[in-house]
Biotite code that builds the C-alpha atoms (Angstrom):
import biotite.structure as struc

atoms = struc.array([
    struc.Atom([15.119, -19.705, 17.071], chain_id="A", res_id=1, res_name="MET", atom_name="CA", element="C"),
    struc.Atom([14.235, -16.106, 16.377], chain_id="A", res_id=2, res_name="PHE", atom_name="CA", element="C"),
    struc.Atom([16.524, -15.001, 19.129], chain_id="A", res_id=3, res_name="ARG", atom_name="CA", element="C"),
    struc.Atom([19.352, -17.058, 17.653], chain_id="A", res_id=4, res_name="GLU", atom_name="CA", element="C"),
    struc.Atom([19.242, -15.350, 14.221], chain_id="A", res_id=5, res_name="ILE", atom_name="CA", element="C"),
    struc.Atom([18.823, -11.808, 15.656], chain_id="A", res_id=6, res_name="GLY", atom_name="CA", element="C"),
    struc.Atom([15.191, -11.469, 14.142], chain_id="A", res_id=7, res_name="ALA", atom_name="CA", element="C"),
    struc.Atom([13.889, -9.698, 17.245], chain_id="A", res_id=8, res_name="ARG", atom_name="CA", element="C"),
    struc.Atom([14.880, -6.263, 15.818], chain_id="A", res_id=9, res_name="SER", atom_name="CA", element="C"),
    struc.Atom([13.397, -7.133, 12.438], chain_id="A", res_id=10, res_name="ALA", atom_name="CA", element="C"),
    struc.Atom([10.089, -8.126, 14.145], chain_id="A", res_id=11, res_name="ILE", atom_name="CA", element="C"),
    struc.Atom([9.995, -5.010, 16.173], chain_id="A", res_id=12, res_name="ASP", atom_name="CA", element="C"),
    struc.Atom([10.482, -2.944, 12.881], chain_id="A", res_id=13, res_name="THR", atom_name="CA", element="C"),
    struc.Atom([7.764, -4.981, 11.189], chain_id="A", res_id=14, res_name="ILE", atom_name="CA", element="C"),
    struc.Atom([5.422, -4.440, 14.074], chain_id="A", res_id=15, res_name="LEU", atom_name="CA", element="C"),
    struc.Atom([6.181, -0.674, 14.300], chain_id="A", res_id=16, res_name="GLY", atom_name="CA", element="C"),
    struc.Atom([5.503, 0.058, 10.578], chain_id="A", res_id=17, res_name="SER", atom_name="CA", element="C"),
    struc.Atom([2.010, -1.733, 10.430], chain_id="A", res_id=18, res_name="MET", atom_name="CA", element="C"),
    struc.Atom([-1.093, -1.500, 12.158], chain_id="A", res_id=19, res_name="SER", atom_name="CA", element="C"),
    struc.Atom([-4.665, -3.028, 11.873], chain_id="A", res_id=20, res_name="GLU", atom_name="CA", element="C"),
    struc.Atom([-3.207, -6.636, 11.762], chain_id="A", res_id=21, res_name="GLY", atom_name="CA", element="C"),
    struc.Atom([-0.862, -8.326, 9.296], chain_id="A", res_id=22, res_name="LEU", atom_name="CA", element="C"),
    struc.Atom([-1.132, -11.394, 7.024], chain_id="A", res_id=23, res_name="VAL", atom_name="CA", element="C"),
    struc.Atom([2.093, -13.598, 6.803], chain_id="A", res_id=24, res_name="VAL", atom_name="CA", element="C"),
    struc.Atom([2.325, -16.117, 3.953], chain_id="A", res_id=25, res_name="LYS", atom_name="CA", element="C"),
    struc.Atom([5.118, -18.144, 2.151], chain_id="A", res_id=26, res_name="PRO", atom_name="CA", element="C"),
    struc.Atom([6.890, -16.498, -0.758], chain_id="A", res_id=27, res_name="GLY", atom_name="CA", element="C"),
    struc.Atom([5.810, -19.490, -2.851], chain_id="A", res_id=28, res_name="ARG", atom_name="CA", element="C"),
    struc.Atom([3.227, -22.096, -2.662], chain_id="A", res_id=29, res_name="GLY", atom_name="CA", element="C"),
    struc.Atom([-0.814, -22.281, -2.860], chain_id="A", res_id=30, res_name="GLY", atom_name="CA", element="C"),
    struc.Atom([-4.012, -23.288, -1.261], chain_id="A", res_id=31, res_name="SER", atom_name="CA", element="C"),
    struc.Atom([-3.323, -20.835, 1.771], chain_id="A", res_id=32, res_name="ALA", atom_name="CA", element="C"),
    struc.Atom([-0.964, -23.324, 3.348], chain_id="A", res_id=33, res_name="GLN", atom_name="CA", element="C"),
    struc.Atom([1.345, -21.523, 5.827], chain_id="A", res_id=34, res_name="GLY", atom_name="CA", element="C"),
    struc.Atom([-0.762, -18.299, 5.711], chain_id="A", res_id=35, res_name="VAL", atom_name="CA", element="C"),
    struc.Atom([-1.612, -16.714, 9.097], chain_id="A", res_id=36, res_name="THR", atom_name="CA", element="C"),
    struc.Atom([-3.624, -13.663, 10.030], chain_id="A", res_id=37, res_name="VAL", atom_name="CA", element="C"),
    struc.Atom([-1.613, -11.869, 12.872], chain_id="A", res_id=38, res_name="VAL", atom_name="CA", element="C"),
    struc.Atom([-3.767, -9.772, 15.016], chain_id="A", res_id=39, res_name="GLU", atom_name="CA", element="C"),
    struc.Atom([-1.356, -9.419, 18.105], chain_id="A", res_id=40, res_name="THR", atom_name="CA", element="C"),
    struc.Atom([2.404, -8.999, 18.201], chain_id="A", res_id=41, res_name="ALA", atom_name="CA", element="C"),
    struc.Atom([3.032, -12.162, 20.019], chain_id="A", res_id=42, res_name="ASP", atom_name="CA", element="C"),
    struc.Atom([1.552, -14.028, 17.101], chain_id="A", res_id=43, res_name="GLN", atom_name="CA", element="C"),
    struc.Atom([4.077, -12.846, 14.601], chain_id="A", res_id=44, res_name="LEU", atom_name="CA", element="C"),
    struc.Atom([7.091, -15.108, 15.304], chain_id="A", res_id=45, res_name="PRO", atom_name="CA", element="C"),
    struc.Atom([4.899, -18.310, 15.030], chain_id="A", res_id=46, res_name="ARG", atom_name="CA", element="C"),
    struc.Atom([3.250, -16.970, 11.786], chain_id="A", res_id=47, res_name="ALA", atom_name="CA", element="C"),
    struc.Atom([6.820, -16.566, 10.353], chain_id="A", res_id=48, res_name="LEU", atom_name="CA", element="C"),
    struc.Atom([7.804, -20.119, 11.252], chain_id="A", res_id=49, res_name="MET", atom_name="CA", element="C"),
    struc.Atom([4.604, -21.361, 9.539], chain_id="A", res_id=50, res_name="ASP", atom_name="CA", element="C"),
    struc.Atom([5.440, -19.484, 6.487], chain_id="A", res_id=51, res_name="ALA", atom_name="CA", element="C"),
    struc.Atom([8.969, -20.751, 6.401], chain_id="A", res_id=52, res_name="PHE", atom_name="CA", element="C"),
    struc.Atom([7.790, -24.288, 6.603], chain_id="A", res_id=53, res_name="THR", atom_name="CA", element="C"),
    struc.Atom([6.570, -23.886, 2.981], chain_id="A", res_id=54, res_name="TYR", atom_name="CA", element="C"),
    struc.Atom([9.203, -21.438, 1.544], chain_id="A", res_id=55, res_name="SER", atom_name="CA", element="C"),
    struc.Atom([12.466, -19.845, 2.221], chain_id="A", res_id=56, res_name="ASP", atom_name="CA", element="C"),
    struc.Atom([10.806, -16.503, 1.933], chain_id="A", res_id=57, res_name="GLU", atom_name="CA", element="C"),
    struc.Atom([7.868, -14.952, 3.835], chain_id="A", res_id=58, res_name="ALA", atom_name="CA", element="C"),
    struc.Atom([5.823, -12.157, 2.541], chain_id="A", res_id=59, res_name="LEU", atom_name="CA", element="C"),
    struc.Atom([4.250, -9.823, 5.293], chain_id="A", res_id=60, res_name="ILE", atom_name="CA", element="C"),
    struc.Atom([1.399, -7.728, 4.231], chain_id="A", res_id=61, res_name="GLU", atom_name="CA", element="C"),
    struc.Atom([-0.916, -5.171, 5.837], chain_id="A", res_id=62, res_name="GLN", atom_name="CA", element="C"),
    struc.Atom([-4.221, -6.935, 6.391], chain_id="A", res_id=63, res_name="ARG", atom_name="CA", element="C"),
    struc.Atom([-7.054, -5.591, 4.395], chain_id="A", res_id=64, res_name="VAL", atom_name="CA", element="C"),
    struc.Atom([-10.549, -6.299, 5.853], chain_id="A", res_id=65, res_name="VAL", atom_name="CA", element="C"),
    struc.Atom([-13.297, -6.671, 3.242], chain_id="A", res_id=66, res_name="GLY", atom_name="CA", element="C"),
    struc.Atom([-14.964, -8.887, 0.611], chain_id="A", res_id=67, res_name="THR", atom_name="CA", element="C"),
    struc.Atom([-12.591, -11.534, -0.788], chain_id="A", res_id=68, res_name="GLU", atom_name="CA", element="C"),
    struc.Atom([-12.925, -12.105, -4.587], chain_id="A", res_id=69, res_name="ILE", atom_name="CA", element="C"),
    struc.Atom([-11.274, -13.892, -7.274], chain_id="A", res_id=70, res_name="ALA", atom_name="CA", element="C"),
    struc.Atom([-11.082, -12.507, -10.762], chain_id="A", res_id=71, res_name="VAL", atom_name="CA", element="C"),
    struc.Atom([-9.992, -14.998, -13.676], chain_id="A", res_id=72, res_name="GLY", atom_name="CA", element="C"),
    struc.Atom([-8.229, -13.521, -16.643], chain_id="A", res_id=73, res_name="VAL", atom_name="CA", element="C"),
    struc.Atom([-8.129, -15.165, -20.133], chain_id="A", res_id=74, res_name="LEU", atom_name="CA", element="C"),
    struc.Atom([-6.110, -13.921, -23.281], chain_id="A", res_id=75, res_name="ASP", atom_name="CA", element="C"),
    struc.Atom([-8.462, -13.198, -26.056], chain_id="A", res_id=76, res_name="ALA", atom_name="CA", element="C"),
    struc.Atom([-7.823, -12.070, -29.611], chain_id="A", res_id=77, res_name="ASP", atom_name="CA", element="C"),
    struc.Atom([-7.761, -8.336, -28.602], chain_id="A", res_id=78, res_name="ASP", atom_name="CA", element="C"),
    struc.Atom([-5.860, -8.802, -25.233], chain_id="A", res_id=79, res_name="GLY", atom_name="CA", element="C"),
    struc.Atom([-6.662, -10.189, -21.828], chain_id="A", res_id=80, res_name="PRO", atom_name="CA", element="C"),
    struc.Atom([-10.266, -10.092, -20.539], chain_id="A", res_id=81, res_name="GLU", atom_name="CA", element="C"),
    struc.Atom([-11.572, -10.338, -16.895], chain_id="A", res_id=82, res_name="ALA", atom_name="CA", element="C"),
    struc.Atom([-14.139, -12.913, -16.159], chain_id="A", res_id=83, res_name="LEU", atom_name="CA", element="C"),
    struc.Atom([-16.848, -12.038, -13.607], chain_id="A", res_id=84, res_name="PRO", atom_name="CA", element="C"),
    struc.Atom([-15.615, -11.884, -10.057], chain_id="A", res_id=85, res_name="ALA", atom_name="CA", element="C"),
    struc.Atom([-16.278, -14.793, -7.850], chain_id="A", res_id=86, res_name="VAL", atom_name="CA", element="C"),
    struc.Atom([-17.108, -13.715, -4.309], chain_id="A", res_id=87, res_name="GLU", atom_name="CA", element="C"),
    struc.Atom([-15.677, -15.987, -1.522], chain_id="A", res_id=88, res_name="ILE", atom_name="CA", element="C"),
    struc.Atom([-17.486, -16.313, 1.892], chain_id="A", res_id=89, res_name="VAL", atom_name="CA", element="C"),
    struc.Atom([-16.011, -18.701, 4.265], chain_id="A", res_id=90, res_name="PRO", atom_name="CA", element="C"),
    struc.Atom([-17.995, -19.843, 7.204], chain_id="A", res_id=91, res_name="ARG", atom_name="CA", element="C"),
    struc.Atom([-14.925, -19.339, 9.539], chain_id="A", res_id=92, res_name="SER", atom_name="CA", element="C"),
    struc.Atom([-14.122, -15.840, 8.181], chain_id="A", res_id=93, res_name="GLY", atom_name="CA", element="C"),
    struc.Atom([-10.724, -16.825, 6.757], chain_id="A", res_id=94, res_name="PHE", atom_name="CA", element="C"),
    struc.Atom([-10.271, -18.810, 3.466], chain_id="A", res_id=95, res_name="TYR", atom_name="CA", element="C"),
    struc.Atom([-7.747, -21.081, 4.546], chain_id="A", res_id=96, res_name="GLY", atom_name="CA", element="C"),
    struc.Atom([-6.750, -24.602, 3.290], chain_id="A", res_id=97, res_name="PHE", atom_name="CA", element="C"),
    struc.Atom([-9.780, -26.338, 5.149], chain_id="A", res_id=98, res_name="ALA", atom_name="CA", element="C"),
    struc.Atom([-12.207, -23.760, 3.909], chain_id="A", res_id=99, res_name="GLU", atom_name="CA", element="C"),
    struc.Atom([-10.902, -24.497, 0.218], chain_id="A", res_id=100, res_name="ARG", atom_name="CA", element="C"),
    struc.Atom([-11.186, -28.173, 0.294], chain_id="A", res_id=101, res_name="TYR", atom_name="CA", element="C"),
    struc.Atom([-13.795, -29.181, 2.687], chain_id="A", res_id=102, res_name="THR", atom_name="CA", element="C"),
    struc.Atom([-17.303, -29.214, 1.297], chain_id="A", res_id=103, res_name="ALA", atom_name="CA", element="C"),
    struc.Atom([-19.789, -26.585, 2.935], chain_id="A", res_id=104, res_name="GLY", atom_name="CA", element="C"),
    struc.Atom([-17.110, -24.579, 4.580], chain_id="A", res_id=105, res_name="GLU", atom_name="CA", element="C"),
    struc.Atom([-17.172, -21.874, 1.991], chain_id="A", res_id=106, res_name="THR", atom_name="CA", element="C"),
    struc.Atom([-20.025, -20.240, -0.186], chain_id="A", res_id=107, res_name="ARG", atom_name="CA", element="C"),
    struc.Atom([-19.238, -18.654, -3.546], chain_id="A", res_id=108, res_name="PHE", atom_name="CA", element="C"),
    struc.Atom([-21.183, -16.167, -5.364], chain_id="A", res_id=109, res_name="PHE", atom_name="CA", element="C"),
    struc.Atom([-20.767, -15.762, -9.127], chain_id="A", res_id=110, res_name="THR", atom_name="CA", element="C"),
    struc.Atom([-20.862, -13.034, -10.250], chain_id="A", res_id=111, res_name="PRO", atom_name="CA", element="C"),
    struc.Atom([-19.948, -11.452, -6.856], chain_id="A", res_id=112, res_name="ALA", atom_name="CA", element="C"),
    struc.Atom([-22.518, -9.535, -5.169], chain_id="A", res_id=113, res_name="ARG", atom_name="CA", element="C"),
    struc.Atom([-20.510, -6.318, -5.354], chain_id="A", res_id=114, res_name="ILE", atom_name="CA", element="C"),
    struc.Atom([-21.228, -2.806, -6.800], chain_id="A", res_id=115, res_name="ASP", atom_name="CA", element="C"),
    struc.Atom([-20.766, -2.838, -10.732], chain_id="A", res_id=116, res_name="PRO", atom_name="CA", element="C"),
    struc.Atom([-18.100, -0.252, -10.546], chain_id="A", res_id=117, res_name="GLU", atom_name="CA", element="C"),
    struc.Atom([-16.078, -2.105, -7.983], chain_id="A", res_id=118, res_name="ALA", atom_name="CA", element="C"),
    struc.Atom([-16.382, -5.211, -10.119], chain_id="A", res_id=119, res_name="ALA", atom_name="CA", element="C"),
    struc.Atom([-14.961, -3.187, -13.078], chain_id="A", res_id=120, res_name="ARG", atom_name="CA", element="C"),
    struc.Atom([-12.194, -1.778, -11.087], chain_id="A", res_id=121, res_name="ALA", atom_name="CA", element="C"),
    struc.Atom([-11.305, -5.344, -9.772], chain_id="A", res_id=122, res_name="ALA", atom_name="CA", element="C"),
    struc.Atom([-11.363, -6.733, -13.249], chain_id="A", res_id=123, res_name="GLY", atom_name="CA", element="C"),
    struc.Atom([-9.211, -3.828, -14.531], chain_id="A", res_id=124, res_name="GLY", atom_name="CA", element="C"),
    struc.Atom([-6.759, -4.543, -11.734], chain_id="A", res_id=125, res_name="LEU", atom_name="CA", element="C"),
    struc.Atom([-6.713, -8.354, -12.491], chain_id="A", res_id=126, res_name="ALA", atom_name="CA", element="C"),
    struc.Atom([-5.974, -7.595, -16.155], chain_id="A", res_id=127, res_name="VAL", atom_name="CA", element="C"),
    struc.Atom([-3.287, -5.102, -15.192], chain_id="A", res_id=128, res_name="LEU", atom_name="CA", element="C"),
    struc.Atom([-1.500, -7.587, -13.026], chain_id="A", res_id=129, res_name="ALA", atom_name="CA", element="C"),
    struc.Atom([-1.827, -10.392, -15.710], chain_id="A", res_id=130, res_name="HIS", atom_name="CA", element="C"),
    struc.Atom([-0.244, -7.944, -18.264], chain_id="A", res_id=131, res_name="SER", atom_name="CA", element="C"),
    struc.Atom([2.393, -6.491, -16.045], chain_id="A", res_id=132, res_name="ALA", atom_name="CA", element="C"),
    struc.Atom([3.744, -9.828, -14.894], chain_id="A", res_id=133, res_name="MET", atom_name="CA", element="C"),
    struc.Atom([3.731, -11.023, -18.543], chain_id="A", res_id=134, res_name="GLY", atom_name="CA", element="C"),
    struc.Atom([1.238, -13.818, -17.881], chain_id="A", res_id=135, res_name="LEU", atom_name="CA", element="C"),
    struc.Atom([-0.199, -15.742, -20.655], chain_id="A", res_id=136, res_name="ARG", atom_name="CA", element="C"),
    struc.Atom([-3.373, -17.550, -21.642], chain_id="A", res_id=137, res_name="HIS", atom_name="CA", element="C"),
    struc.Atom([-5.087, -17.589, -18.199], chain_id="A", res_id=138, res_name="LEU", atom_name="CA", element="C"),
    struc.Atom([-4.506, -16.545, -14.553], chain_id="A", res_id=139, res_name="SER", atom_name="CA", element="C"),
    struc.Atom([-6.535, -15.744, -11.566], chain_id="A", res_id=140, res_name="ARG", atom_name="CA", element="C"),
    struc.Atom([-6.155, -12.719, -9.353], chain_id="A", res_id=141, res_name="ALA", atom_name="CA", element="C"),
    struc.Atom([-7.093, -12.769, -5.696], chain_id="A", res_id=142, res_name="ASP", atom_name="CA", element="C"),
    struc.Atom([-8.372, -9.420, -4.386], chain_id="A", res_id=143, res_name="LEU", atom_name="CA", element="C"),
    struc.Atom([-9.976, -7.831, -1.384], chain_id="A", res_id=144, res_name="ILE", atom_name="CA", element="C"),
    struc.Atom([-12.503, -5.099, -1.750], chain_id="A", res_id=145, res_name="LEU", atom_name="CA", element="C"),
    struc.Atom([-12.277, -2.649, 1.254], chain_id="A", res_id=146, res_name="ASP", atom_name="CA", element="C"),
    struc.Atom([-15.374, -0.840, 2.816], chain_id="A", res_id=147, res_name="ALA", atom_name="CA", element="C"),
    struc.Atom([-15.110, 1.782, 0.234], chain_id="A", res_id=148, res_name="GLU", atom_name="CA", element="C"),
    struc.Atom([-15.152, -0.775, -2.596], chain_id="A", res_id=149, res_name="GLY", atom_name="CA", element="C"),
    struc.Atom([-11.698, -0.204, -3.507], chain_id="A", res_id=150, res_name="ARG", atom_name="CA", element="C"),
    struc.Atom([-9.777, -3.518, -4.739], chain_id="A", res_id=151, res_name="PRO", atom_name="CA", element="C"),
    struc.Atom([-6.394, -4.387, -3.166], chain_id="A", res_id=152, res_name="TRP", atom_name="CA", element="C"),
    struc.Atom([-4.392, -6.939, -5.147], chain_id="A", res_id=153, res_name="PHE", atom_name="CA", element="C"),
    struc.Atom([-3.199, -9.971, -3.167], chain_id="A", res_id=154, res_name="LEU", atom_name="CA", element="C"),
    struc.Atom([-1.502, -12.202, -5.723], chain_id="A", res_id=155, res_name="GLU", atom_name="CA", element="C"),
    struc.Atom([-1.991, -13.912, -9.069], chain_id="A", res_id=156, res_name="SER", atom_name="CA", element="C"),
    struc.Atom([-2.147, -17.650, -9.622], chain_id="A", res_id=157, res_name="ASN", atom_name="CA", element="C"),
    struc.Atom([-0.705, -18.794, -12.881], chain_id="A", res_id=158, res_name="VAL", atom_name="CA", element="C"),
    struc.Atom([-2.073, -22.393, -12.465], chain_id="A", res_id=159, res_name="MET", atom_name="CA", element="C"),
    struc.Atom([-5.608, -21.974, -11.024], chain_id="A", res_id=160, res_name="PRO", atom_name="CA", element="C"),
    struc.Atom([-7.717, -24.947, -10.338], chain_id="A", res_id=161, res_name="GLY", atom_name="CA", element="C"),
    struc.Atom([-9.793, -26.163, -13.360], chain_id="A", res_id=162, res_name="LEU", atom_name="CA", element="C"),
    struc.Atom([-12.302, -28.391, -11.760], chain_id="A", res_id=163, res_name="THR", atom_name="CA", element="C"),
    struc.Atom([-15.934, -27.443, -11.744], chain_id="A", res_id=164, res_name="GLU", atom_name="CA", element="C"),
    struc.Atom([-15.843, -26.263, -8.110], chain_id="A", res_id=165, res_name="THR", atom_name="CA", element="C"),
    struc.Atom([-12.628, -24.229, -8.643], chain_id="A", res_id=166, res_name="SER", atom_name="CA", element="C"),
    struc.Atom([-12.878, -20.398, -8.862], chain_id="A", res_id=167, res_name="LEU", atom_name="CA", element="C"),
    struc.Atom([-11.900, -19.813, -12.424], chain_id="A", res_id=168, res_name="LEU", atom_name="CA", element="C"),
    struc.Atom([-14.349, -22.395, -13.909], chain_id="A", res_id=169, res_name="PRO", atom_name="CA", element="C"),
    struc.Atom([-17.090, -20.892, -11.736], chain_id="A", res_id=170, res_name="GLN", atom_name="CA", element="C"),
    struc.Atom([-16.612, -17.630, -13.565], chain_id="A", res_id=171, res_name="ALA", atom_name="CA", element="C"),
    struc.Atom([-16.387, -19.262, -16.892], chain_id="A", res_id=172, res_name="LEU", atom_name="CA", element="C"),
    struc.Atom([-19.662, -21.071, -16.214], chain_id="A", res_id=173, res_name="LEU", atom_name="CA", element="C"),
    struc.Atom([-21.435, -17.779, -15.204], chain_id="A", res_id=174, res_name="SER", atom_name="CA", element="C"),
    struc.Atom([-20.746, -16.356, -18.691], chain_id="A", res_id=175, res_name="THR", atom_name="CA", element="C"),
    struc.Atom([-22.523, -19.343, -20.121], chain_id="A", res_id=176, res_name="GLY", atom_name="CA", element="C"),
    struc.Atom([-19.494, -20.948, -21.549], chain_id="A", res_id=177, res_name="ARG", atom_name="CA", element="C"),
    struc.Atom([-19.108, -24.629, -21.743], chain_id="A", res_id=178, res_name="ASP", atom_name="CA", element="C"),
    struc.Atom([-15.873, -25.701, -19.742], chain_id="A", res_id=179, res_name="LEU", atom_name="CA", element="C"),
    struc.Atom([-14.734, -28.174, -22.424], chain_id="A", res_id=180, res_name="SER", atom_name="CA", element="C"),
    struc.Atom([-14.967, -25.673, -25.169], chain_id="A", res_id=181, res_name="SER", atom_name="CA", element="C"),
    struc.Atom([-13.260, -23.060, -23.088], chain_id="A", res_id=182, res_name="ALA", atom_name="CA", element="C"),
    struc.Atom([-10.485, -25.258, -22.170], chain_id="A", res_id=183, res_name="TYR", atom_name="CA", element="C"),
    struc.Atom([-10.033, -26.341, -25.730], chain_id="A", res_id=184, res_name="ALA", atom_name="CA", element="C"),
    struc.Atom([-9.858, -22.739, -26.775], chain_id="A", res_id=185, res_name="ALA", atom_name="CA", element="C"),
    struc.Atom([-7.158, -22.011, -24.207], chain_id="A", res_id=186, res_name="ILE", atom_name="CA", element="C"),
    struc.Atom([-5.139, -25.068, -25.386], chain_id="A", res_id=187, res_name="THR", atom_name="CA", element="C"),
    struc.Atom([-5.428, -24.071, -29.058], chain_id="A", res_id=188, res_name="GLU", atom_name="CA", element="C"),
    struc.Atom([-4.311, -20.553, -28.180], chain_id="A", res_id=189, res_name="ARG", atom_name="CA", element="C"),
    struc.Atom([-1.282, -21.799, -26.164], chain_id="A", res_id=190, res_name="ALA", atom_name="CA", element="C"),
    struc.Atom([-0.354, -24.266, -29.013], chain_id="A", res_id=191, res_name="LEU", atom_name="CA", element="C"),
    struc.Atom([-0.416, -21.216, -31.568], chain_id="A", res_id=192, res_name="ARG", atom_name="CA", element="C"),
    struc.Atom([1.700, -19.071, -29.159], chain_id="A", res_id=193, res_name="ASP", atom_name="CA", element="C"),
    struc.Atom([4.306, -21.990, -28.655], chain_id="A", res_id=194, res_name="ALA", atom_name="CA", element="C"),
])
């Protein structure tokens, strides 16, 4: 198929401009469906096909190796606030669909076992993304901390999971908040803002 649409030159350009591996994912969607870590050039066409299964657009990013974290953001009276980072440690090394929804495949640490300065930087980046995109009420930023502790923004989720095992609720619980009360406060704020 790629030969028919003339994508070979695009693939060669992509491969020529990036090193250290790539991540290909659908432009829309969630739960890591259609996401592929590309380590060799011959994996790229299949990774693009997998992404196009879930969206008409594919995002191709330079792979950042490090500690995967999620930072929830809640709107408060004085602006958005970052919750403690949740560290994500999948047994397989990749936080894919199965690792998200199969019990025991991933361990979570809340707050994340990271340097306090890296945690502040990640929280600041999550709040910046929340504000820059005009998000309201709650969001969750997914990030990678590289070997130097520098956070790299991957994406924001505007409808994060809210079950007790989801990432944002884990962060809420780590602050001593009751989930029912926290969700009621979010709902009340949304109704006031409507």
